C-alpha positions as CSV (number, residue, x, y, z in Angstrom):
1,M,174.4,34.8,55.9
2,A,171.6,36.7,54.0
3,Y,168.3,38.4,54.7
4,L,165.1,37.0,53.0
5,V,162.5,39.6,53.6
6,L,158.8,38.9,52.7
7,V,156.3,41.9,52.5
8,R,152.5,41.4,51.9
9,H,151.2,44.5,50.0
10,T,149.3,47.1,51.8
11,E,145.7,48.1,51.4
12,S,144.1,48.1,47.9
13,T,141.0,49.8,47.0
14,W,139.2,46.4,47.0
15,N,140.8,45.4,50.5
16,D,139.0,48.5,51.6
17,I,135.6,47.3,50.6
18,D,136.2,43.6,51.7
19,V,136.0,41.8,48.4
20,W,138.2,38.8,47.0
21,T,140.8,40.6,44.5
22,G,142.7,37.7,43.3
23,L,144.4,38.4,39.9
24,T,142.0,41.7,39.2
25,D,144.7,44.3,38.8
26,I,143.7,46.7,41.6
27,S,145.7,49.9,42.9
28,L,146.7,50.8,46.5
29,S,144.3,53.1,48.5
30,Q,145.7,56.1,49.7
31,K,145.8,54.4,53.3
32,G,147.7,51.5,51.4
33,R,150.3,54.1,50.3
34,E,151.0,55.5,53.5
35,K,151.2,52.0,55.3
36,A,153.6,50.9,52.4
37,Q,155.8,54.1,53.5
38,K,155.7,52.9,57.0
39,C,156.9,49.4,55.9
40,G,159.8,51.3,54.2
41,E,160.6,53.0,57.6
42,L,160.7,49.6,59.3
43,L,163.2,48.1,56.6
44,Q,165.7,50.9,56.8
45,G,169.0,49.6,57.5
46,I,168.8,46.3,55.7
47,P,171.0,46.6,52.4
48,F,169.1,44.8,49.9
49,D,170.6,43.6,46.8
50,I,167.6,42.6,44.6
51,A,163.8,42.5,44.9
52,F,161.2,40.4,43.5
53,T,157.3,40.9,43.1
54,S,154.4,40.0,41.1
55,V,153.0,41.8,38.0
56,L,150.0,43.1,39.9
57,R,149.8,46.8,40.6
58,R,149.2,46.6,44.3
59,A,152.5,44.8,45.0
60,R,154.4,46.7,42.5
61,Q,153.2,50.0,44.1
62,T,154.0,48.9,47.6
63,L,157.4,47.9,46.6
64,T,157.8,51.4,44.8
65,E,156.8,53.1,48.2
66,I,159.3,51.0,50.1
67,K,162.1,51.9,47.6
68,L,161.6,55.6,47.9
69,V,161.4,55.5,51.6
70,I,164.6,53.5,51.9
71,E,166.4,55.6,49.1
72,R,166.8,52.6,46.8
73,G,165.4,53.8,43.5
74,D,168.4,52.0,42.0
75,L,167.4,48.6,43.3
76,S,167.1,45.9,40.9
77,V,163.4,44.5,40.5
78,I,162.3,41.2,39.0
79,E,158.4,41.0,38.3
80,D,157.1,37.5,37.7
81,P,153.5,36.1,37.8
82,A,154.7,33.2,39.9
83,L,154.2,35.6,42.8
84,N,150.7,36.6,41.7
85,E,147.7,36.1,44.2
86,R,145.7,33.2,44.2
87,D,143.2,33.3,41.2
88,Y,139.8,33.2,43.2
89,G,137.9,32.4,40.2
90,D,134.0,32.8,40.5
91,L,134.6,34.2,43.7
92,T,136.5,37.2,42.2
93,G,134.8,40.5,43.2
94,K,132.3,39.0,45.9
95,N,132.1,40.5,49.1
96,K,133.5,38.3,51.9
97,V,131.0,39.3,54.6
98,E,128.1,38.5,52.3
99,M,129.6,35.2,51.2
100,R,130.4,34.2,54.7
101,K,126.7,34.6,55.6
102,K,125.5,32.8,52.5
103,N,127.9,29.8,52.6
104,G,129.1,29.2,56.2
105,E,131.6,26.5,56.5
106,Q,132.4,26.5,52.8
107,Y,133.4,29.9,53.1
108,L,136.4,29.0,55.5
109,K,137.3,26.2,53.0
110,W,137.6,28.6,50.2
111,R,139.4,31.0,52.1
112,R,141.8,29.1,54.1
113,S,142.2,25.5,53.3
114,W,145.3,23.6,51.6
115,D,143.5,22.1,48.6
116,Y,139.9,22.8,48.7
117,P,138.7,23.9,44.8
118,I,137.4,27.2,44.2
119,P,135.2,27.3,41.0
120,H,137.4,28.0,38.0
121,G,140.2,29.1,40.4
122,E,143.1,28.1,42.5
123,S,143.6,26.4,45.8
124,L,146.6,27.1,48.1
125,K,148.1,23.9,46.7
126,D,148.1,25.2,43.3
127,V,149.7,28.4,44.2
128,Y,152.3,26.4,46.2
129,L,153.1,24.3,43.1
130,R,154.0,27.6,41.2
131,I,155.7,29.6,43.8
132,V,158.1,27.1,45.3
133,P,159.7,25.9,41.9
134,Y,160.3,29.8,41.2
135,Y,161.8,30.4,44.6
136,K,163.9,27.5,44.2
137,E,165.1,28.4,40.8
138,K,165.2,32.5,41.0
139,I,165.4,33.4,44.7
140,L,167.2,30.7,46.6
141,P,170.3,31.2,44.6
142,E,170.8,34.8,45.2
143,L,170.4,34.0,49.0
144,Q,173.2,31.4,48.5
145,R,175.5,34.0,47.1
146,G,174.8,36.0,50.1
147,K,172.6,38.7,48.5
148,N,169.8,40.4,50.7
149,V,166.5,39.8,49.0
150,L,163.3,41.5,49.2
151,V,160.0,39.9,48.0
152,V,156.7,42.0,47.9
153,A,153.7,39.7,47.0
154,H,150.5,38.7,48.5
155,G,148.6,37.0,51.1
156,N,148.4,33.5,49.4
157,S,151.7,33.6,47.4
158,L,153.4,34.5,50.8
159,R,151.5,31.9,52.8
160,A,152.6,29.2,50.3
161,L,156.2,30.2,50.3
162,V,156.1,30.4,54.2
163,K,154.7,27.1,54.3
164,F,157.6,25.6,52.3
165,L,160.2,27.8,54.2
166,E,159.1,26.6,57.7
167,N,157.7,23.3,56.8
168,I,154.3,23.8,57.9
169,S,151.9,20.9,57.5
170,D,149.0,20.8,55.4
171,K,146.6,20.6,58.6
172,D,148.3,23.6,60.1
173,I,148.5,26.0,57.1
174,P,144.8,27.3,57.5
175,N,146.1,29.0,60.7
176,L,148.5,30.9,59.0
177,E,147.6,34.4,58.3
178,I,149.8,37.2,56.9
179,L,148.2,40.6,57.5
180,L,148.4,43.4,55.0
181,G,151.6,45.3,55.0
182,E,153.0,42.4,57.4
183,I,156.9,42.0,57.2
184,I,158.6,38.7,57.8
185,I,162.4,39.0,58.3
186,Y,164.4,35.7,57.9
187,Q,168.2,35.4,58.3
188,M,169.3,32.5,56.3
189,D,172.5,30.4,56.1
190,Q,174.2,29.8,52.9
191,N,172.0,26.7,52.2
192,G,168.8,28.6,52.7
193,K,168.1,27.4,56.1
194,I,166.3,29.7,58.4
195,L,168.7,31.0,61.3
196,N,166.3,33.4,62.7
197,K,162.7,35.0,62.1
198,Q,161.2,38.4,63.1
199,I,157.8,39.7,62.1
200,K,157.0,43.5,62.1
201,N,153.8,45.1,61.4
202,P,153.4,49.0,60.2
203,V,151.1,50.9,62.8
């Protein structure tokens, strides 16, 4: 049995002003740093063997704060763009509240649908098609060796991964939301099958 722990990065400076960030490399806010430390407190007691994160600063900073709290500065970390947030294309940097007022139903399709295209950006399906092969090639083998794995990434890259892990349908995936700083703890068997799931959210 092994642990697979997924953590969405905590608040960035652009989350704070409610704009689409996508691949823009934004840092955590002070509130985000403090919440990341609380994530670390919730993860104390799990003996991690390896961690994976995206190449984007807000995910890497969240992981750094977690490592400090769990006193695992020695934890091996692999960074890869396969774990990056969805590319929001022409929506990047736009305010979500304003775009919802202006675009109505299309806003929800952009934000939550499975394969609705964003101009010059990615759909959730596109993210799925890059993260699932990476999971199978790089992360799953660690779990099969009995290693406890920590993955710190983004709302949509984690939604895509959870869709695969839990076999969520295309129809139901719009209902899945992963909050900033949310922790999903899976216990996995040697074949990568989920034995147990727990969700924690830092207060």
